[in-house]
C-alpha positions, -999 to +999 in steps of 0.1 A: +766-545-307+731-542-288+707-533-312+683-558-325+677-561-363+642-557-362+638-536-400+614-549-428+624-566-455+624-547-488+627-516-468+655-490-481+688-488-460+692-461-438+732-459-441+726-457-483+735-422-494+734-408-462+772-406-452+775-377-475+794-343-478+770-316-482+777-287-503+781-246-494+749-239-508+727-263-488+750-255-455+742-218-460+706-223-467+703-244-435+722-216-418+697-187-427+672-207-408+692-198-372+699-163-387+662-159-390+660-178-352+686-157-332+674-122-344+647-129-327+657-149-296+687-130-292+663-097-292+638-116-269+669-127-243+685-094-240+658-068-243+624-086-227+633-087-193+643-045-194+611-042-217+591-059-193+602-038-160+611-005-180+585-003-205+553-025-193+561-014-159+557-051-143+576-060-116+610-076-117+596-106-093+567-112-119+591-106-144+611-136-131+586-157-124+566-152-161+600-165-176+607-193-156+571-206-154+564-199-195+595-219-203+592-248-182+558-254-193+569-252-228+599-271-224+574-299-212+552-294-244+588-297-264+582-337-257+547-332-275+570-317-304+593-341-309+568-371-311+549-347-337+580-341-357+589-383-352+555-393-366+555-367-395+553-383-432+550-361-461+566-357-495+590-330-483+602-351-453+594-351-414+613-318-404+618-297-432+578-293-435+574-279-404+599-247-413+572-240-443+538-242-416+551-224-389+572-195-401+544-169-403+528-176-371+565-175-356+569-140-372+535-129-357+535-139-326+570-120-317+548-087-332+522-094-305+552-101-278+565-066-283+531-048-284+523-046-242+491-026-242+481-010-213+460-032-192+464-023-159+492-043-133+474-077-136+462-074-174+496-068-183+512-096-165+484-120-181+490-106-217+530-107-211+522-146-197+502-154-227+518-139-253+554-151-243+540-187-239+530-187-274+560-174-289+577-203-272+557-228-282+554-219-317+592-214-313+595-252-303+575-260-332+599-244-361+630-251-338+632-288-329+623-299-360+654-277-375+674-293-353+665-328-365+672-316-401+710-313-390+709-353-383+685-359-415+712-344-438+741-369-434+755-392-407+792-383-416+799-369-383+824-341-395+800-324-421+776-325-393+798-302-371+806-282-403+769-276-408+763-267-374+794-245-375+779-227-405+747-227-390+759-208-357+783-183-375+749-170-393+732-173-358+755-155-340+758-128-369+724-124-365+725-119-328+751-095-331+731-073-357+698-074-332+722-066-301+734-034-318+704-026-338+677-026-315+679+001-290+688+030-316+657+014-342+634+016-316+646+053-308+644+060-346+609+052-344+600+074-315+612+053-284+587+039-257+556+015-270+555+027-303+594+027-309+595-014-294+563-024-315+576-007-349+609-025-344+596-058-341+570-054-364+598-054-389+616-083-372+582-105-376+584-095-412+615-109-422+618-141-403+594-163-429+613-155-458+645-170-443+625-201-429+612-207-465+650-203-481+659-233-454+632-251-466+642-247-505+677-256-501+678-283-477+675-322-484+666-347-458+690-382-464+690-402-436+665-433-426+661-456-398+685-486-399+673-509-377+634-502-368+620-489-396+585-488-388+567-462-361+576-469-327+553-461-300+553-431-277+564-452-246+587-474-262+604-442-278+606-425-242+621-453-228+648-461-256+658-422-249+663-421-213+687-453-218+708-432-242+733-416-213+750-396-239+720-377-245+712-373-208+749-362-205+741-335-234+706-324-221+723-313-188+753-295-203+730-278-232+712-267-200+741-250-182+750-233-213+715-218-219+714-208-180+749-192-188+737-173-220+697-165-204+722-147-174+742-128-194+720-118-220+693-104-195+723-089-172+743-068-198+714-040-198+716-038-157+757-044-155+758-015-180+734+011-164+740+001-127+778-011-126+790+004-152+770+035-150+764+039-188+730+021-202+743+030-237+770+003-233+748-021-234+756-026-272+797-027-269+789-057-242+766-075-266+796-073-293+818-084-269+797-117-261+790-123-297+820-113-322+844-137-304+816-166-305+819-159-340+855-160-344+856-191-322+831-207-342+851-202-373+883-217-354+862-245-337+865-265-375+900-274-375+902-280-338+871-302-342+889-321-369+920-328-348+912-331-314+872-344-315+843-328-302+847-335-268+883-325-263+877-290-283+848-288-255+870-290-226+898-265-242+869-240-245+862-245-209+891-238-196+896-208-216+860-193-204+874-200-171+903-178-176+880-150-188+856-154-158+881-155-132+898-119-150+866-101-141+877-099-101+905-078-110+882-049-112+846-055-121+839-014-127+866-014-152+853-013-187+885-026-203+888-051-183+849-061-182+854-062-223+882-084-220+867-107-197+835-114-216+856-116-247+877-147-233+848-158-218+828-161-249+857-174-268+860-202-250+821-209-250+823-209-289+832-245-295+803-258-272+783-236-294+798-245-326+788-284-320+760-283-301+734-298-324+762-320-340+764-337-305+728-340-301+728-356-337+754-383-329+734-393-298+705-403-324+731-427-339+742-439-302+707-446-295+695-466-323+730-485-316+719-494-285+684-495-283+673-503-319+652-472-319+656-440-340+638-410-325+652-377-339+623-357-327+625-371-293+663-365-292+661-330-305+630-321-282+658-329-252+679-303-268+649-278-272+639-286-235+675-278-222+673-245-238+641-234-230+648-245-193+681-232-190+673-198-206+643-195-187+656-202-155+688-179-161+665-151-171+643-158-142+671-159-116+678-124-127+642-113-121+646-131-089+679-117-076+669-083-084+635-080-065+661-098-036+682-071-039+654-044-040+653-033-071+632-005-084+622-001-120+631+030-134+650+043-108+678+062-115+701+051-086+695+019-074+697+002-037+734-011-029+715-041-024+705-046-058+736-033-074+754-060-052+728-088-066+738-076-103+777-087-094+769-115-079+750-130-107+776-116-134+808-129-116+804-160-093+776-176-110+794-185-144+822-199-126+798-224-106+784-233-141+818-237-157+829-264-130+797-284-135+804-280-175+838-296-174+829-324-147+800-333-176+819-329-208+847-350-187+821-382-188+811-374-224+832-405-243+810-410-274+838-392-300+857-428-297+829-451-299+810-431-330+832-445-362+821-480-352+787-475-337+783-461-375+799-489-392+777-514-370+747-501-381+757-501-418+763-536-417+729-541-402+715-522-432+736-546-453+725-577-438+691-565-442+689-554-478+710-591-486+679-608-470+654-583-492+673-596-520+672-632-514+635-627-505 
């Protein structure tokens, strides 16, 4: 046991009352928060690059740079959000109040993002950069505390996995809905800028109400076990970087989001220029998202039997088979759909347990260093998602520019089509290989039960000392 006993006498036990099962109502209430987030984020991941190039008229190279620079800057800002969450003290807790505070601003920022007024070439780029940065900052301010909330609801590891599974089922359901419905709704409202604006005004109005439901139905139960006073930032950051399993999961998560950002942004280009039918983008999105919903549901019994690590490795092997299938004929719609379905079915376990993996590293970090920093831990997860999805989307823009892509051109140069195929076929295989390596190094599943028992022992010892005093 590496943690020092530094708890103040007379404070409440961190373990007492926290190793509990969560009701169905609370799981569903928590999951609605990510349903709200994902109807927004899937729309951004799937359509923003296309909106910028083919509606706002911004060059593909500029779009790639906007996506990457913005996500990188915001990823750095995530650490500040994590610190603020760790310092938050209110009658509602440290994570829940952020859902109340940030819901409306986040919804409004999404409305502005898809407005794209006609400001000329330079003005359009500046507007896109500023509004996308604002959306990302507000996303951090709501999504980091939302992730932290998972670790504060219970310390029971399987319950954490179930909470995240409920969350991801609703999140992916929201993604499926928005992927299929967005283009028809845009067309229903007249297409062009007007159609996009009205569609995203509707989306921006829905989101805050769903966050309010999450706020009302969830409860924070977990308190620090070892150090219960406020931890200085420098000490907290040092503790996080001593957490080897957190570092592994940050890298693993970043790769998941690179792959997702790549796939989401590519679907519309692959449909239009390789499969020769832009209308297939909804079908490709369904093939991407529905298997994840099914796989997430199937993940629960697998996680219970094999643990998080081994279930993830099984899924990665399945994904690799799906990725290789595409090489049989990358222009055959049936094979493309089969490849996407198998690939995303294998991705599902990693999606299902992503936040639960970060939550488990919270206890490991407290056990290892004596410091519990949920905010910083989950800001690392947000940083991984921002840089990962930003890099995934940016690579699409840069590769298209390298291939000579010309926006609004019906027939693209062969070099541009080749760039699309390389991104769609080869890059996912390289990403899967690195993910498998990282997950083979992750061994926290085996250690976690003893870590929780050690933390409980510290809490009990502190309570006995408090009683004697």
